C-alpha positions in Angstrom: -196.6 -88.1 56.9 -199.3 -88.9 56.3 -201.2 -91.9 55.1 -201.4 -93.0 51.4 -205.4 -92.0 50.2 -206.5 -95.2 48.8 -209.8 -94.5 48.0 -208.8 -91.2 45.7 -205.8 -93.5 44.4 -207.9 -95.6 42.9 -210.7 -93.1 41.7 -208.0 -92.3 39.1 -208.0 -95.9 37.7 -211.2 -96.4 35.8 -211.3 -100.1 36.1 -211.6 -99.9 39.4 -215.1 -99.3 38.8 -215.9 -102.8 37.7 -216.3 -105.8 39.6 -213.2 -107.1 39.6 -210.6 -107.3 41.9 -207.0 -107.2 40.4 -204.3 -109.2 42.0 -202.2 -109.6 38.8 -200.4 -106.2 38.7 -196.8 -108.3 38.2 -198.2 -109.1 34.8 -199.6 -105.4 33.9 -200.7 -102.5 36.3 -204.3 -100.9 35.6 -203.7 -97.6 33.0 -204.3 -94.1 34.8 -207.5 -92.1 33.4 -205.0 -89.7 32.0 -202.5 -91.6 30.3 -206.3 -92.9 28.7 -207.0 -89.4 27.7 -203.9 -88.7 26.5 -203.8 -91.4 23.9 -207.3 -91.0 22.6 -206.5 -87.1 22.4 -203.3 -87.6 20.1 -205.0 -89.7 18.1 -208.2 -87.9 17.1 -206.3 -84.6 17.1 -202.4 -85.1 16.3 -202.2 -88.2 15.0 -199.0 -87.6 12.1 -195.7 -88.2 11.4 -193.0 -86.8 13.3 -190.5 -84.2 12.1 -192.3 -82.2 9.9 -192.7 -78.2 9.9 -196.6 -77.7 9.4 -198.2 -76.9 12.7 -199.7 -80.3 13.8 -196.5 -82.2 13.4 -194.8 -79.8 15.4 -197.1 -80.2 18.3 -196.8 -83.6 18.0 -192.9 -83.5 17.4 -192.8 -81.7 20.7 -195.0 -83.6 22.8 -192.8 -87.2 22.1 -189.6 -85.5 22.8 -191.2 -84.1 26.0 -192.4 -87.6 26.9 -188.7 -88.4 26.7 -187.3 -85.8 28.9 -189.6 -86.8 31.8 -189.6 -90.8 30.9 -185.6 -89.9 31.6 -186.3 -88.2 34.7 -188.7 -90.3 36.0 -185.2 -92.8 36.8 -183.0 -89.6 37.2 -181.3 -90.3 33.7 -180.4 -88.1 31.3 -182.4 -88.0 28.1 -179.7 -89.2 25.5 -179.2 -92.2 28.3 -183.1 -93.8 27.6 -184.6 -95.8 24.8 -188.2 -96.5 24.6 -189.5 -99.6 22.9 -192.5 -102.3 22.8 -191.3 -104.3 25.6 -188.3 -105.0 28.3 -187.7 -108.3 26.5 -187.4 -107.0 22.7 -185.0 -103.9 24.7 -182.8 -106.4 26.1 -182.2 -108.2 22.9 -181.4 -104.9 21.5 -178.7 -104.1 23.8 -177.1 -107.6 23.7 -176.5 -107.3 20.2 -175.0 -104.1 20.2 -172.7 -104.3 23.4 -169.0 -105.3 22.2 -167.9 -108.2 23.3 -164.0 -109.5 22.7 -163.1 -113.4 22.7 -162.7 -115.0 26.0 -165.5 -112.7 27.4 -167.2 -113.7 30.6 -171.4 -113.6 30.9 -172.8 -114.0 35.0 -176.4 -114.6 34.5 -178.5 -114.8 37.9 -181.1 -117.5 38.2 -183.4 -115.0 39.6 -184.2 -113.5 36.9 -187.1 -113.5 34.4 -186.1 -115.1 31.0 -186.0 -111.7 29.4 -182.7 -110.9 31.4 -181.2 -113.9 30.6 -182.4 -115.4 27.2 -180.2 -112.3 25.1 -177.4 -113.0 27.2 -177.4 -116.8 26.3 -177.8 -116.3 22.7 -174.7 -113.9 22.3 -172.6 -115.9 24.0 -173.4 -118.7 22.1 -173.2 -116.7 18.8 -169.8 -115.2 19.8 -168.5 -118.7 21.7 -168.0 -116.4 25.3 -168.2 -118.3 28.7 -172.0 -118.5 31.0 -171.6 -118.7 34.8 -174.4 -119.1 36.7 -175.5 -117.2 39.8 -177.3 -119.9 41.2 -178.6 -118.7 44.8 -178.7 -121.5 47.7 -181.8 -121.4 49.5 -185.1 -122.8 47.3 -187.4 -121.4 49.6 -185.6 -117.7 49.3 -183.4 -117.4 47.0 -181.5 -114.0 46.8 -178.6 -112.4 44.5 -176.3 -112.4 46.8 -173.1 -110.4 46.6 -170.8 -112.8 48.5 -171.5 -115.2 45.7 -171.2 -113.3 42.8 -167.5 -112.6 44.3 -166.8 -115.8 43.2 -167.6 -116.2 40.0 -166.2 -112.1 38.4 -162.6 -112.6 37.3 -161.2 -109.8 35.1 -162.8 -111.5 32.2 -166.0 -110.8 33.0 -168.4 -108.6 30.9 -171.5 -108.2 32.2 -173.6 -109.3 35.4 -177.2 -109.6 35.0 -179.6 -109.5 37.5 -183.5 -108.6 39.1 -183.8 -105.7 41.2 -186.7 -107.8 41.9 -187.6 -111.4 41.5 -191.3 -111.6 39.8 -191.9 -114.6 41.8 -190.0 -113.7 45.0 -190.7 -109.9 45.7 -187.4 -110.0 47.7 -185.6 -106.6 47.0 -181.8 -107.1 45.8 -179.0 -104.5 47.2 -178.2 -103.2 43.6 -175.7 -100.6 44.5 -173.7 -103.1 46.7 -173.9 -105.7 43.8 -172.5 -102.7 41.4 -169.9 -101.6 43.6 -168.6 -105.3 43.2 -169.1 -105.4 39.6 -167.2 -102.4 38.6 -164.1 -103.6 40.8 -163.3 -105.5 37.5 -162.7 -102.6 34.4 -164.6 -103.9 31.7 -167.9 -105.8 33.9 -171.2 -104.1 33.1 -173.9 -104.5 35.0 -177.5 -105.0 33.9 -180.7 -105.0 36.0 -183.9 -106.0 35.2 -186.0 -103.5 37.0 -189.9 -104.3 35.9 -190.8 -105.7 39.6 -189.4 -103.3 41.3 -190.1 -100.0 39.4 -194.2 -100.1 40.1 -193.5 -99.7 43.9 -190.1 -97.7 44.4 -188.9 -94.6 42.9 -185.7 -95.6 40.9 -182.8 -93.6 41.0 -180.3 -95.1 38.1 -177.1 -92.5 39.0 -177.9 -93.7 43.0 -177.8 -97.0 42.5 -174.5 -97.2 39.5 -175.9 -99.6 37.1 -174.7 -99.8 33.7 -178.3 -100.7 32.3 -181.6 -100.5 34.1 -185.1 -101.6 32.4 -188.6 -101.7 33.2 -192.0 -101.5 31.8 -194.3 -98.3 31.5 -197.4 -100.4 31.3 -196.5 -102.1 34.8 -196.1 -98.6 36.3 -199.6 -97.5 35.3 -198.8 -96.3 32.0 -199.2 -97.5 28.2 -197.9 -100.5 27.2 -194.0 -99.6 26.1 -191.1 -100.3 28.2 -187.8 -98.4 28.6 -183.8 -99.2 28.3 -181.1 -96.8 30.5 -177.5 -97.3 29.4 -175.5 -94.7 31.0 -173.8 -92.8 29.0 -170.5 -93.8 30.2 -170.6 -96.9 28.4 -172.1 -95.3 25.5 -169.1 -95.6 22.8 -169.3 -99.8 23.8 -172.8 -99.9 21.9 -173.1 -100.2 18.0 -175.9 -98.6 16.5 -178.3 -101.1 14.9 -179.5 -98.3 13.1 -179.5 -96.9 9.4 -176.1 -95.9 8.3 -177.2 -92.2 7.5 -179.2 -91.9 11.2 -177.3 -90.0 13.9 -176.0 -92.2 16.5 -175.4 -89.2 19.4 -178.3 -91.0 21.7 -179.0 -94.5 22.9 -182.3 -94.2 21.1 -181.2 -93.4 17.6 -178.9 -96.7 18.5 -180.7 -99.5 19.4 -184.1 -97.9 18.2 -184.6 -99.7 14.4 -187.8 -97.0 13.9 -189.5 -94.9 16.8 -191.5 -95.6 19.4 -195.0 -95.8 19.1 -196.0 -92.3 19.0 -199.6 -92.3 20.3 -198.4 -94.5 23.6 -195.1 -92.5 24.5 -196.6 -89.1 24.6 -198.7 -90.2 27.2 -195.7 -91.0 29.5 -195.9 -87.5 31.4 -199.4 -88.5 32.8 -198.2 -91.4 34.9 -194.7 -89.4 36.0 -197.4 -86.5 36.8 -199.5 -88.8 38.9 -197.1 -88.7 41.5 -197.2 -84.8 42.3 -194.8 -82.3 43.0 -193.3 -84.2 45.7 -192.9 -87.6 44.1 -190.6 -89.1 47.0 -193.4 -88.5 49.4 -195.9 -90.2 47.0 -193.7 -93.4 46.8 -193.1 -93.5 50.4 -196.8 -93.5 51.1 -197.3 -96.4 48.5 -194.8 -98.5 49.9 -195.9 -98.2 53.7 -199.5 -98.8 52.3 -198.0 -102.0 50.4 -196.3 -103.4 53.5 -199.9 -103.5 55.4 -201.6 -105.4 52.3 -198.3 -107.9 52.0 -198.3 -108.6 55.8 -201.8 -109.6 55.9 -201.3 -112.4 53.0 -197.7 -113.4 54.5 -199.1 -113.7 58.2 -201.6 -116.2 56.8 -199.2 -117.6 54.5 -196.6 -118.6 57.2 -199.3 -119.9 59.6 -200.5 -122.8 57.5 -197.6 -125.6 57.5 -198.9 -127.0 54.3 -198.1 -123.8 52.3 -194.6 -122.7 52.1 -193.6 -119.0 50.6 -191.1 -119.0 47.8 -189.5 -115.9 48.7 -188.7 -113.4 51.2 -191.3 -114.3 54.7 -190.8 -110.5 56.6 -193.6 -108.2 55.4 -190.8 -105.6 55.7 -190.9 -103.0 53.1 -187.1 -102.6 53.1 -187.1 -106.3 52.4 -189.7 -107.0 49.6 -192.5 -105.5 47.5 -196.1 -106.9 47.2 -195.1 -109.6 44.6 -196.0 -112.8 46.6 -195.7 -116.6 45.6 -196.5 -119.5 47.4 -197.4 -123.5 46.7 -199.8 -125.7 48.9 -198.8 -129.7 50.0 -201.3 -131.4 47.8 -203.4 -128.6 45.9 -202.4 -127.9 42.4 -201.3 -124.3 41.9 -203.9 -123.8 38.8 -206.2 -125.6 41.2 -206.2 -123.5 44.1 -206.4 -119.9 41.6 -209.7 -122.1 40.0 -211.1 -122.8 43.1 -211.1 -119.1 44.3 -211.9 -117.9 41.2 -215.5 -119.8 41.1 -216.7 -118.0 44.1 -214.8 -114.5 43.8 -213.9 -111.7 41.7 -210.6 -112.3 42.4 -207.7 -112.4 40.0 -204.3 -113.8 40.4 -202.8 -116.2 38.7 -200.3 -120.1 38.7 -197.4 -120.6 36.6 -193.5 -119.9 36.2 -194.0 -116.3 35.0 -191.0 -116.6 32.6 -188.8 -118.0 35.7 -188.5 -121.0 34.7 -184.9 -121.3 35.5 -185.5 -120.0 39.1 -188.6 -122.8 39.6 -187.0 -125.3 38.1 -183.2 -125.3 38.8 -183.6 -123.1 42.1 -186.5 -124.1 43.8 -186.8 -127.5 42.3 -190.7 -127.6 41.9 -191.7 -130.8 40.2 -194.1 -129.1 38.4 -192.6 -126.2 36.7 -195.6 -125.5 34.4 -198.3 -125.0 37.4 -195.6 -123.3 39.4 -196.6 -121.1 42.0 -199.7 -119.1 42.9 -198.7 -115.5 42.4 -200.5 -112.8 44.5 -199.1 -109.4 43.2 -200.5 -106.2 44.9 -200.3 -102.7 44.5 -201.1 -99.3 46.2 -204.8 -99.1 44.7 -205.5 -102.7 46.4 -206.8 -102.4 49.9 -207.0 -104.0 53.4 -210.6 -105.3 52.5 -209.4 -107.3 49.4 -206.4 -108.9 50.3 -208.4 -110.1 53.8 -211.1 -111.7 51.4 -208.8 -113.1 49.6 -207.3 -114.6 53.0 -210.5 -115.9 53.9 -210.7 -117.3 50.4 -207.9 -119.4 50.9 -208.2 -120.0 54.2 -211.4 -122.5 53.0 -209.5 -124.0 50.2 -206.5 -125.3 51.1 
């Protein structure tokens, strides 16, 4: 397999033409040139209401409908199994309201979750009087979603388990298929996976993972500011419609979307899929290989200094993690370190809890969760030279 052509990849992202070095990609990737062009073209030429019989409306409707087919295929789902919306947070709130529960149901929530995959379930539990169990993790330096621990929490009352495919703090990849098999040993138990931190780095196949729900954000996968939720068709009869009484309910989107997703953004999604070419599995593999080299440079430096604690998987192996790398430095505030590097360079990364507040406070035991960790999040368009440059500055500042 040929190596990734990083120069060619960078040429597809107009933002790369400026001085800024983007190392805050877990908060949002840069956007492909064709995505931006598609949105502009739509707004200038076909910005009309969908569903009418005149020519421009037909063209817009077809582009919108095609985007759903492509978006579903991107994760090996059927078109009727996805809903597209403004954010993963909003989509998970929608499904938490629409999903049916029984008195006495139990919810198991991983503390590795971004709050988007916690808050909706806590709120529904409080509203309906359901029991919440915490899947807590035990290692404060490298917390993981351990299927063995999960087994001790599951009962015949379990209705839902929520966890991340990859924590947006640790970068560690969860064994989702093993977790799904564990959950599905209980007949009413469903698995909801937050794939936001994983989707920019690996090809997702929801059927192979055998998940019930899977959410991710297109704006972190080189596309428009939208998100997508998958729900397996096998459980659609357990999802009530949030829509108007006269609307059809034969797709997940019709059940969950109170109105259509943003037209101009949705219709640009196929441009993201096109970026991966005729053999997307090869492209994804090239990206993973390149990102493994990037994270190895940074992780080796962090591990070499006894004052630095890596929060997450210390190995750079692509089978174990993605390049979302968090750490704390003894005696140095996280935001203090970020600003020190910013004063001397064009590197852009960040500090804080990244909405994984419970993980940092209750599992990692950080004394100042608001200051949180330093997080450097890389993507395939970053270069080895950029990471080496960051390491050189960090070595001087810590």
